[in-house]
C-alpha positions as CSV (number, residue, x, y, z in Angstrom):
1,M,10.6,55.3,180.8
2,I,8.4,57.0,178.3
3,Y,9.2,60.7,177.6
4,E,6.3,63.0,176.7
5,S,6.3,66.3,174.8
6,P,6.4,69.4,177.0
7,H,4.2,71.2,174.5
8,P,0.4,71.4,174.8
9,P,-1.6,69.0,172.7
10,V,-2.7,70.0,169.2
11,D,-5.7,69.0,167.1
12,L,-5.0,66.3,164.5
13,P,-7.7,66.5,161.8
14,E,-8.4,63.5,159.7
15,C,-8.6,65.0,156.3
16,S,-6.8,65.0,152.9
17,V,-3.5,66.7,152.6
18,W,-5.0,69.1,150.2
19,D,-7.7,70.2,152.7
20,K,-5.0,70.7,155.4
21,V,-2.6,72.7,153.2
22,W,-5.3,75.0,151.9
23,A,-7.0,75.5,155.3
24,N,-5.4,79.0,155.3
25,P,-5.5,79.7,159.1
26,T,-3.8,83.1,158.6
27,G,-6.3,84.3,156.0
28,A,-3.6,84.9,153.4
29,S,-4.8,86.5,150.2
30,D,-4.9,84.6,146.9
31,T,-2.8,87.4,145.4
32,K,0.1,86.9,147.8
33,D,3.2,85.2,146.4
34,A,3.3,81.5,147.0
35,V,6.4,80.3,145.0
36,I,9.2,82.5,143.6
37,D,11.9,81.1,141.3
38,G,15.0,82.6,142.9
39,P,17.3,82.9,139.8
40,T,14.6,84.4,137.4
41,G,12.2,86.0,139.8
42,R,9.2,84.3,138.1
43,K,6.3,83.8,140.5
44,L,3.1,81.9,141.3
45,S,0.6,83.6,143.5
46,R,-1.4,81.5,146.0
47,G,-4.4,81.6,143.7
48,E,-2.4,80.6,140.7
49,L,-0.7,77.8,142.5
50,R,-4.0,76.3,143.7
51,S,-5.7,76.8,140.3
52,H,-2.8,75.3,138.4
53,A,-2.6,72.4,140.8
54,Q,-6.3,71.6,140.3
55,R,-6.0,71.9,136.5
56,L,-3.0,69.6,136.6
57,A,-4.8,67.2,138.8
58,E,-7.7,67.1,136.2
59,G,-5.1,66.3,133.5
60,L,-3.4,63.6,135.5
61,R,-6.8,61.8,136.0
62,T,-8.3,62.4,132.5
63,T,-5.5,63.1,130.0
64,A,-2.9,60.8,131.6
65,S,-5.6,58.3,132.7
66,L,-4.2,57.9,136.3
67,S,-6.5,56.4,138.9
68,Q,-6.7,57.2,142.6
69,G,-3.9,55.4,144.4
70,D,-1.6,55.2,141.3
71,V,2.0,56.4,141.7
72,L,3.4,59.5,140.1
73,C,7.2,59.8,140.1
74,V,8.8,63.3,139.7
75,V,12.4,63.5,138.8
76,S,13.4,67.1,138.9
77,P,15.7,69.6,140.7
78,N,13.9,72.3,142.7
79,S,11.8,74.4,140.3
80,L,9.0,76.9,140.2
81,Y,6.6,74.0,139.4
82,Y,7.6,71.5,142.1
83,H,4.9,72.7,144.6
84,M,2.3,72.5,141.9
85,L,3.3,68.9,141.0
86,V,3.1,67.8,144.6
87,L,-0.2,69.5,145.4
88,A,-1.8,68.3,142.1
89,S,-1.1,64.7,143.2
90,Q,-2.9,65.3,146.5
91,C,-5.8,67.0,144.8
92,A,-6.1,64.0,142.5
93,G,-5.6,61.3,145.1
94,I,-2.4,60.1,143.5
95,V,0.6,58.9,145.4
96,F,3.6,61.2,145.0
97,S,7.1,59.7,144.8
98,G,9.9,62.2,144.4
99,A,13.2,60.9,143.1
100,N,16.7,62.4,143.7
101,A,17.6,64.4,140.6
102,S,21.2,63.2,140.9
103,Y,20.3,59.5,140.7
104,T,22.1,57.3,138.2
105,P,19.9,55.3,135.7
106,S,20.2,52.1,137.8
107,E,19.2,53.9,141.0
108,L,16.3,55.6,139.4
109,A,15.2,52.3,137.7
110,H,15.0,50.7,141.1
111,Q,12.7,53.4,142.5
112,L,10.5,53.3,139.3
113,E,10.2,49.5,139.4
114,D,9.7,49.2,143.1
115,S,7.1,51.9,143.3
116,S,5.2,50.7,140.2
117,A,5.2,54.3,139.0
118,K,2.6,54.8,136.2
119,L,3.8,58.2,135.0
120,V,7.1,60.1,135.2
121,L,7.4,63.9,135.2
122,A,11.0,64.6,134.3
123,H,12.9,67.9,134.1
124,P,14.8,68.3,130.8
125,Q,18.1,68.4,132.7
126,V,17.6,64.8,133.9
127,L,15.7,63.4,130.8
128,K,18.8,61.4,129.7
129,T,18.9,59.6,133.0
130,V,15.2,58.9,132.9
131,L,15.4,57.5,129.4
132,A,18.3,55.3,130.4
133,A,16.5,54.1,133.5
134,T,13.3,53.3,131.7
135,K,15.2,51.5,129.0
136,Q,16.7,49.3,131.6
137,L,13.1,48.5,132.7
138,G,12.2,47.5,129.1
139,W,10.1,50.5,128.1
140,S,9.9,50.9,124.4
141,T,10.4,54.3,122.7
142,S,6.7,54.7,122.3
143,E,6.1,53.8,125.9
144,Q,8.7,56.3,127.0
145,Q,7.0,59.0,124.9
146,R,3.7,58.2,126.5
147,R,4.8,57.7,130.1
148,I,7.5,60.4,130.4
149,I,6.3,64.0,130.4
150,L,8.5,67.0,130.8
151,A,8.1,68.8,134.2
152,V,8.2,72.3,132.6
153,R,6.0,74.4,130.3
154,S,6.5,74.1,126.6
155,D,8.4,77.4,126.1
156,E,11.1,76.1,128.6
157,A,11.4,72.5,127.3
158,G,13.9,73.1,124.5
159,P,14.7,70.3,122.0
160,A,13.3,67.7,124.4
161,S,9.8,68.9,123.5
162,K,10.1,67.3,120.0
163,Q,9.9,63.9,121.6
164,H,8.0,64.4,124.8
165,K,4.9,66.4,125.9
166,T,5.1,69.0,128.6
167,L,3.0,70.2,131.5
168,D,0.9,72.2,129.0
169,Y,-0.4,68.8,127.7
170,L,-1.6,68.0,131.3
171,L,-3.0,71.4,132.3
172,A,-6.7,71.0,131.7
173,D,-9.1,73.9,131.2
174,K,-11.2,72.5,134.1
175,E,-10.2,72.7,137.7
176,M,-10.6,69.3,139.4
177,Q,-12.6,69.2,142.6
178,P,-10.2,67.7,145.3
179,V,-10.9,64.0,145.9
180,K,-12.3,63.0,149.3
181,V,-10.0,60.8,151.4
182,H,-12.2,58.5,153.4
183,D,-9.5,56.8,155.5
184,P,-6.6,59.2,155.9
185,K,-4.8,57.1,158.4
186,N,-4.5,54.2,156.0
187,T,-4.3,56.0,152.7
188,V,-0.8,56.3,151.3
189,A,-0.1,59.8,150.0
190,Y,3.6,59.7,149.5
191,L,6.2,57.1,148.7
192,G,9.6,58.5,149.6
193,Y,12.7,56.3,149.4
194,S,14.9,55.7,152.5
195,S,18.2,53.8,152.2
196,G,19.0,50.9,154.5
197,T,22.4,49.4,155.5
198,S,21.7,46.1,153.8
199,G,20.6,46.9,150.3
200,K,18.7,49.2,148.0
201,A,16.5,52.1,149.1
202,K,13.1,51.1,150.6
203,G,9.8,52.8,149.8
204,V,8.4,54.6,152.9
205,R,4.6,54.5,152.9
206,T,3.6,57.9,154.3
207,S,-0.1,58.3,154.9
208,A,-2.2,61.4,154.4
209,Y,-2.7,61.4,158.2
210,N,1.1,61.2,158.7
211,M,1.6,64.4,156.7
212,T,-1.4,66.4,158.1
213,S,-0.3,65.4,161.6
214,V,3.3,66.5,161.2
215,L,2.0,69.8,159.8
216,S,-0.1,70.1,163.0
217,I,2.6,69.2,165.5
218,L,5.0,71.8,164.1
219,A,2.7,74.4,165.8
220,P,5.4,75.5,168.3
221,V,7.5,76.8,165.4
222,K,5.9,80.2,164.8
223,T,5.7,81.8,161.4
224,Y,4.5,85.4,160.7
225,E,2.8,87.2,157.9
226,D,6.0,88.8,156.5
227,D,8.2,85.6,156.7
228,V,9.9,84.6,153.5
229,Q,11.2,81.0,153.4
230,L,14.2,79.8,151.3
231,A,14.1,76.4,149.6
232,V,17.7,75.4,149.3
233,L,17.1,71.8,150.3
234,P,16.0,69.2,147.7
235,L,12.2,69.2,147.6
236,N,12.0,65.5,146.8
237,H,13.5,64.7,150.2
238,I,11.0,64.4,153.1
239,Y,12.7,67.3,154.9
240,G,12.1,69.7,152.0
241,L,8.8,68.1,151.0
242,T,7.2,68.7,154.3
243,K,8.9,71.9,155.5
244,L,9.3,73.8,152.3
245,V,6.4,72.6,150.1
246,H,3.5,72.0,152.4
247,W,4.2,74.0,155.5
248,P,4.8,77.4,153.9
249,V,1.6,77.1,151.8
250,L,-0.4,76.2,154.9
251,W,0.9,79.3,156.8
252,G,0.8,81.7,153.8
253,N,4.6,82.2,153.5
254,P,6.2,82.8,150.1
255,V,9.0,80.3,149.2
256,V,12.0,81.3,147.2
257,V,13.2,78.3,145.3
258,M,16.8,77.5,144.5
259,P,17.5,74.8,141.8
260,K,20.8,73.9,143.6
261,F,22.9,75.2,146.5
262,E,25.6,77.7,145.9
263,I,26.7,79.9,148.8
264,Q,26.9,83.1,146.8
265,A,23.5,82.5,145.2
266,L,21.9,81.7,148.6
267,C,23.3,84.9,150.2
268,S,22.2,86.9,147.2
269,L,18.6,85.6,147.4
270,V,18.5,86.3,151.2
271,Q,19.4,89.9,150.5
272,R,17.2,90.3,147.4
273,Y,14.0,88.8,148.9
274,R,14.7,89.7,152.6
275,G,14.5,86.0,153.5
276,T,13.7,85.3,157.1
277,F,13.4,81.5,157.4
278,L,16.2,79.2,156.4
279,M,16.2,75.4,156.7
280,L,19.5,73.7,156.0
281,V,21.9,70.8,156.7
282,P,25.3,71.0,158.5
283,P,27.5,71.4,155.4
284,I,25.5,74.5,154.4
285,A,25.7,75.8,158.0
286,L,29.5,75.3,157.7
287,Q,29.8,77.6,154.7
288,L,27.5,80.2,156.2
289,A,29.6,80.2,159.3
290,R,33.0,80.4,157.6
291,D,32.9,81.5,154.0
292,P,34.2,85.1,153.7
293,I,31.7,85.8,150.8
294,V,28.9,85.9,153.3
295,D,30.2,89.2,154.6
296,K,29.5,90.8,151.2
297,F,25.7,90.4,151.6
298,D,23.1,91.8,153.9
299,M,21.9,88.8,155.9
300,S,20.2,90.7,158.6
301,S,16.7,89.7,157.6
302,L,17.3,86.1,158.7
303,R,15.5,85.5,161.9
304,I,15.5,81.7,162.2
305,I,17.9,79.0,160.9
306,I,17.0,75.3,161.4
307,S,19.5,72.6,160.8
308,G,18.4,69.0,160.3
309,A,19.1,65.7,158.5
310,A,22.4,65.2,160.5
311,P,23.7,66.3,163.8
312,L,25.2,69.8,164.0
313,G,28.1,70.1,166.3
314,P,27.7,72.5,169.2
315,E,30.8,74.5,168.2
316,L,29.6,75.0,164.7
317,E,26.1,75.8,165.9
318,Q,27.5,78.5,168.1
319,E,29.9,79.8,165.3
320,L,26.9,80.2,163.0
321,A,24.9,82.0,165.7
322,T,27.8,84.4,166.4
323,R,28.2,85.2,162.7
324,L,24.5,85.8,162.1
325,P,23.5,87.3,165.5
326,K,20.0,88.4,164.4
327,A,19.0,84.8,163.6
328,T,18.1,82.1,166.1
329,V,20.0,79.0,165.2
330,L,18.5,75.7,166.3
331,Q,18.4,72.0,165.5
332,A,15.6,69.7,164.6
333,Y,15.4,65.9,164.2
334,G,13.4,63.6,162.0
335,L,13.5,60.6,159.6
336,T,11.8,59.8,156.4
337,E,9.9,57.2,158.5
338,S,8.5,59.9,160.7
339,S,7.4,62.3,158.0
340,P,10.0,63.7,159.2
341,T,10.1,66.0,162.2
342,T,9.8,64.7,165.8
343,H,12.0,67.1,167.8
344,M,12.7,70.8,167.6
345,G,15.0,73.0,169.7
346,I,12.7,76.0,169.8
347,I,14.7,77.4,172.7
348,P,18.2,76.4,171.5
349,K,20.6,74.5,173.7
350,R,23.8,73.9,171.8
351,G,24.2,70.3,170.7
352,S,20.6,69.3,171.5
353,I,17.8,68.5,169.0
354,G,15.4,69.8,171.6
355,P,12.4,68.2,173.2
356,L,9.7,66.1,171.5
357,L,7.1,68.0,169.5
358,P,3.4,67.8,170.5
359,M,1.7,64.4,170.5
360,M,5.1,62.6,170.3
361,R,6.5,60.1,172.8
362,G,10.0,58.7,173.1
363,R,12.0,56.0,174.8
364,I,15.7,55.3,175.2
365,V,16.4,51.6,175.3
366,D,19.4,49.3,175.5
367,P,19.9,48.0,171.9
368,E,20.8,44.5,173.2
369,T,18.0,44.0,175.7
370,N,15.3,46.5,174.4
371,K,14.9,47.5,178.1
372,D,14.5,51.2,179.0
373,V,17.7,52.8,180.3
374,K,17.8,55.4,183.1
375,Q,17.4,59.1,182.3
376,G,20.8,60.5,181.2
377,E,22.1,57.1,179.9
378,V,22.5,56.4,176.2
379,G,20.6,53.9,174.2
380,E,18.6,53.6,171.0
381,M,15.9,56.2,170.6
382,L,12.4,54.8,169.9
383,L,9.5,57.1,168.8
384,A,5.7,56.9,168.7
385,G,3.3,59.5,167.3
386,P,0.7,60.2,164.6
387,N,3.4,60.9,162.0
388,I,5.1,57.5,162.1
389,M,4.9,55.7,158.7
390,L,2.6,52.9,157.8
391,G,5.6,50.8,156.9
392,Y,7.9,49.9,154.0
393,L,6.5,49.1,150.6
394,N,6.7,45.3,149.9
395,R,9.2,44.8,152.8
396,P,7.3,43.1,155.6
397,E,10.4,41.9,157.3
398,A,12.0,45.3,157.3
399,T,8.8,46.8,158.5
400,A,8.6,44.3,161.4
401,E,12.2,45.1,162.4
402,T,11.6,48.9,162.4
403,L,8.1,49.2,163.8
404,V,7.6,47.3,167.0
405,K,4.6,47.0,169.4
406,D,4.8,47.1,173.2
407,A,2.6,45.3,175.6
408,Q,0.0,48.1,175.5
409,G,-0.2,47.9,171.7
410,T,1.7,51.2,171.0
411,T,3.8,51.1,167.8
412,W,7.3,52.3,168.2
413,L,9.7,53.4,165.5
414,K,13.2,52.1,166.1
415,T,15.3,55.0,164.8
416,G,18.7,53.4,164.9
417,D,20.1,56.5,166.5
418,I,21.8,56.5,169.9
419,A,20.6,59.3,172.1
420,R,20.3,60.5,175.7
421,V,17.8,62.7,177.5
422,D,18.8,65.3,180.1
423,E,16.8,66.3,183.2
424,K,14.9,69.0,181.2
425,G,13.7,66.5,178.6
426,L,16.1,67.7,175.9
427,F,17.4,65.0,173.6
428,Y,20.9,64.6,172.3
429,I,22.0,62.4,169.4
430,T,25.4,60.8,170.3
431,D,25.9,58.1,167.7
432,R,24.2,55.9,165.2
433,L,23.3,52.3,165.7
434,K,22.6,51.8,162.1
435,E,25.5,51.8,159.6
436,L,24.0,54.3,157.2
437,I,26.5,56.9,156.0
438,K,25.0,60.4,156.0
439,V,26.6,62.6,153.3
440,K,25.3,66.1,153.5
441,G,21.9,64.9,154.7
442,F,21.7,62.1,152.0
443,Q,21.6,58.5,153.2
444,V,24.2,56.2,151.7
445,P,24.0,52.5,152.4
446,P,27.4,50.9,152.6
447,A,26.1,47.6,151.3
448,E,25.0,49.3,148.0
449,L,28.5,50.7,147.5
450,E,30.1,47.4,148.3
451,A,27.9,45.7,145.8
452,V,28.9,48.2,143.1
453,L,32.6,47.9,144.0
454,L,32.5,44.1,143.8
455,E,31.6,44.5,140.1
456,C,34.8,46.4,139.5
457,P,37.5,44.2,137.9
458,F,40.2,45.8,140.1
459,V,38.5,44.7,143.3
460,A,38.6,41.3,144.9
461,D,36.9,42.2,148.2
462,C,35.8,45.3,150.0
463,A,34.0,47.0,152.9
464,V,32.7,50.6,153.1
465,I,32.2,52.8,156.1
466,G,31.6,56.5,156.7
467,V,34.4,58.7,157.9
468,W,33.9,62.2,159.3
469,N,35.3,65.2,157.5
470,D,35.7,68.2,159.9
471,D,36.3,70.7,157.1
472,Q,33.1,69.8,155.3
473,Q,31.1,68.8,158.5
474,T,29.8,65.6,157.0
475,E,30.6,62.0,156.6
476,Y,32.0,60.6,153.4
477,P,32.2,57.0,152.2
478,R,35.6,55.3,152.5
479,A,36.3,51.9,150.9
480,Y,38.7,49.3,152.3
481,V,39.7,47.4,149.2
482,V,41.4,44.1,148.6
483,L,42.9,44.3,145.1
484,S,42.3,41.7,142.4
485,S,45.3,40.5,140.3
486,K,44.2,43.0,137.7
487,G,44.1,45.7,140.3
488,K,47.6,44.9,141.6
489,A,48.9,45.4,138.0
490,E,47.7,49.1,138.1
491,S,50.3,51.7,138.9
492,D,47.7,53.7,140.9
493,P,44.9,51.3,141.7
494,S,43.1,53.7,144.0
495,A,42.8,56.4,141.3
496,T,41.7,53.7,138.8
497,I,39.0,52.5,141.1
498,Q,37.8,56.0,141.8
499,S,37.6,56.7,138.0
500,W,35.7,53.4,137.5
501,M,33.2,54.4,140.2
502,K,32.6,57.9,138.8
503,N,29.6,57.1,136.6
504,K,28.3,54.1,138.7
505,V,26.7,56.0,141.6
506,A,25.3,59.5,142.4
507,H,27.8,62.2,143.2
508,Y,27.1,62.1,147.0
509,K,27.9,58.4,147.0
510,Q,31.4,58.8,145.6
511,L,34.3,57.6,147.7
512,K,35.3,61.0,148.9
513,G,36.5,59.5,152.2
514,G,39.2,57.7,150.1
515,I,40.3,54.2,149.4
516,K,42.5,52.2,151.7
517,L,44.2,49.2,150.2
518,V,44.2,46.2,152.6
519,D,45.1,42.5,152.6
520,S,41.7,41.5,153.9
521,V,38.5,43.0,155.4
522,P,37.3,41.9,158.8
523,K,34.5,39.3,158.8
524,S,32.8,37.1,161.3
525,P,33.0,33.3,161.1
526,S,29.7,33.4,159.2
527,G,31.2,35.8,156.6
528,K,29.4,38.9,157.8
529,L,31.4,42.1,157.4
530,L,32.5,43.6,160.7
531,R,32.4,47.3,159.7
532,R,32.5,48.2,163.4
533,I,36.2,47.2,163.5
534,L,36.9,49.5,160.6
535,R,35.0,52.4,162.1
536,E,37.0,52.0,165.3
537,E,40.3,52.0,163.4
538,A,39.2,55.0,161.3
539,K,38.2,56.9,164.5
540,A,41.5,56.2,166.1
541,E,43.3,57.3,162.9
542,I,41.4,60.6,162.9
543,E,42.1,61.2,166.6
544,A,45.8,60.5,166.1
545,A,46.0,62.9,163.2
546,K,44.3,65.6,165.2
547,K,46.7,65.1,168.1
548,A,49.7,65.2,165.7
549,A,48.4,68.4,164.1
550,S,47.8,70.0,167.5
551,G,51.4,69.0,168.6
552,Q,52.8,70.6,165.5
553,R,50.9,73.9,166.1
554,A,52.1,73.9,169.7
555,S,55.7,73.6,168.7
556,L,55.5,76.5,166.3
């Protein structure tokens, strides 16, 4: 059975991302604020943002000698300039590839090498990591000075400006006329990185048409002239990139940018700027629902809160809605591979991601047979629509496994998520077929952590799974470790391994789900890890702990 969107169709223009974003359907003035740096209050108006982006685009093409189709990698926390960097790439016809600012050198080196990035724009805070990553790739000092430019203005660069140029070097006097994209459906505009269960992150080839289409199909989500959006999500991630960079500029809404999430800072910015529109992930929803500090601020301006990147439990969803009664709390769903949004619970039903957005179609199939299941039954969710990626970069086998064609020639994205659809066409995510661990919205592939652990001298064998943490409303990686002889000699081998891992992977990949010492890890006769067995054991362990805690409370 193919499920259709209940929303009316929308127009899907075939144009550049630049032309779509600056279409200005609301007639917003050039003097209206576009981007506001939350901590400092510095601003860029819409006119300044567009002009700066065109000047930077000119510098990328002339001063930096980039050609149309070259890849620009930006490594930066959220900043006043992030929107300008993204939009400049689209003005110049350059592929934008945002990297996680918390990457380790080896993780960043993989993205730089895999994407064939020609130029890196790096915030001074992460320059050390960028230098270490490019050194791993064999860049000489002179090449680093030429190909790494600081993603701030000269007066903000500090000591790093002695070795590296800044955005002032790239900001030309001339405004570049936006390039014409002649084949938007097949022109790669973005190269985001999505983790898989069997190895390193894969480059997702998002076309110009994918991005302009997702901006169009978000039509049921209404914004208004006085809306103020808050960018607490990382803007390099497709969730923030689409919803907090492109979408607010399209609809003329100012964006208040936070360099990193802190609950007190977020509440302060909501109060200070009268923020109305907040997109978040479940761990942030948890703090908003339960942290007592929220009561110290005026949050009454919030009118809509959208949670995505991971399922939000219906109890927590209701708890947040009760605490902030003037805000509509709803869930959305999407993937990097779908640019990202495919579902939105415009009229919230607790626990549901809502119906399909306009122009989207969905199926629920038996993962074993690939046959459609009956309505109400669970199965893997498949999606088709104009926002589905072109495929993975240099990964034809992974592309073929993820994008499948039916007998009618329709391409379906296999999401790896287990879902069901109710009689009203509302979708519910019930589980995940894939083994990715989602830590506060970030994807963590267990195979990557296993590969790192196997380099540890205290580890003989291992397996990694995700375990749910109720207090933090997220999964955390847990390692099952068979100790080596050296590990067995340690007085506290778990602490020793945790310490060894500290500088090996990004903070969200740390083993916060703990380390369990075992005699062996389950494997099939062919040697394949059977993580499913460990997940079942962990689930039973968590349920038993909950029952024990409940029994203790009842006896008091």
